Each structure stands twice: as structure tokens, then as C-alpha cells.
Phi, psi and omega in degrees: 000319180244148177217172182050040182291139183210128176268119179260086182297324177307315183258006174060048180207167172249132181231145188201168167262137184243129176254126179241123175266127183215069181292137178081351174253149179291298173213168175255125182302146180299326179302323181291320179294320179296320180293321178296317181292323179295324176288320174304317184258016176047062178214184180262152184294346182287345176258008180256127182237115175244137183206171172068036181275130177233132176273137180292154174300133186091349175077183177091337181218134175230141182243141179194186180248152177215148173226139182235110181278158181286327177210166180294328177299318178288330176291318177301324189281323191250344183276149177292152182300326181292328179285321174300321186290325181293322182271321181232088182297330180276352188295323184296333175291337179271351181282000000 
């Protein structure tokens, strides 16, 4: 499911390319992908950021990027505001 995995200690995160196989389905929701990645890396879904997904021609396989932060504080510090707003809509009021 993941490839090009890299632990980025400078930004306190794990970053990877995610391949999702979904034969017979149109696409897989990002929330489902975030939950699976959180389970894989033994963390909570609120520190997992998945983005940039593209479905291959003919369907069945989707590829995108994901970042798993060590804590929500590091995510607030390093993630762009538009990506934070998608996952945590009320978070920008607390910054």
C-alpha cells in the first residue's frame, strides 16, 4: 500500500506515496485511507494527511501522497493552512 517511505526527522513526520487498489469501486474516500494509514502506523487519524490522489485510467488503482506527523502540534506548524482546514475545520480559529 505504501512505497517511497521516508522518515523526515527535521519536520517530525513520515512521508510516503500511497497506492490504493480498489477493483470494482470508483474511488476510496480519503477518510478511509487516513483511518487505514493511522492503523498501519499506530497513531490517530487526526495526524494523517492524505492528498494528491489520482485514479489510473481504467480505474482499480489510485496513487497519492500521505504524511503522518508525530503530533498535531508539528502538523499545525508544518502543514499548509488549506490542508489543515480540510481535516480540522475549527483548527484555524485556534492558531
